[in-house]
N, C-alpha and C positions, 0 to 999 in steps of 0.2 A: 930459735933454740936459746934457752937460758941455762947456763952452767952445764951444758951438754944434754939437757933434757928439754925436748920440745913440748909445747902444749899438746895434750893428748885427749882423746875422746873417752877412753876407758882404762881404769886402773883395776887390776885383778888381785884380790886378797885371797890367799889360800894357804893350806898347810903343805909342807913339802911332800907328804905322802900322796897328795892330789896332783902332783906335777904332770904325770902323763895326761890326765884329763884336761888340765889347764893348757897344756901345749896344744892339744887337739882343738879346744875351744878357741884359743888364740888363732890357730891356723884357719878355722872356719870363719872367724870374724874378719880376719885379714882378707879372705876371699870375697867378703861382702863390702870391703873398703873401710872397715872400722879399725882405726889405729888403737891398739891396746898395749899396755905395759904391765909387766910384773917384775918383781925384784930380781929374778934370775937373769933377766936381760942385761942389767947393768951392774948389779952388786956382786954377783958370783959368790965368792967365799966370805966377803966382809959385809955382813948385814949392817947397814947404817940407818938408824931410825930417822935421822935428820934428812937424809936423801929421800927416804920413803915419804916423809911429811911434805917435803918440797914438791914431789911428784903428785901426791894426792891433792895438794892445793891447786894444781894446774889441770886436774882431770875434770872433764864434764860429767862423767858417770863412774860408778864403782860397781864391780861385780864381786860378790863374795861366794866362794865355794863353801857350801855348808855341809861338809862331811862331819862325821862324829869327831874325828881328830881335829879338824879346823875349829869346831865349836869349843873345843877344850884347849886350844893353842893360845899361849900367852901372846905370841907375836900377832896372831889374828885379832885377838881382843885389843891389843894396843893400836893396831892399824884401824880397827873399827872406831875406837875412841877418837883417833885423829880425824876420821871422816865426820863423825858426829860434831866435833868441835868446829870444823869448817862449815858444816851445814847450819849450825846454830848462829854462826857469825856471818853467814852469806847475806849479801845485799842484792836483791833482785831488782 
């Protein structure tokens, strides 16, 4: 665990309107043994982009909920840009 955030398998990007579906997907993934993280878990009321970036940098995979609202969400776009930055800088 680093700064309270352990390395994770999956980070979920979503719009708050998709929260019920995100929770259901996270529940199903957990049942399959896949550790996932989304900002509601730790951030609650105080969205902190630096925390989200930190967690994304430690995720093996990212799942994006592609609802109409998510595709128009500035937060979703910002988190996707973070993912793309890490992907471009990845050293395999």
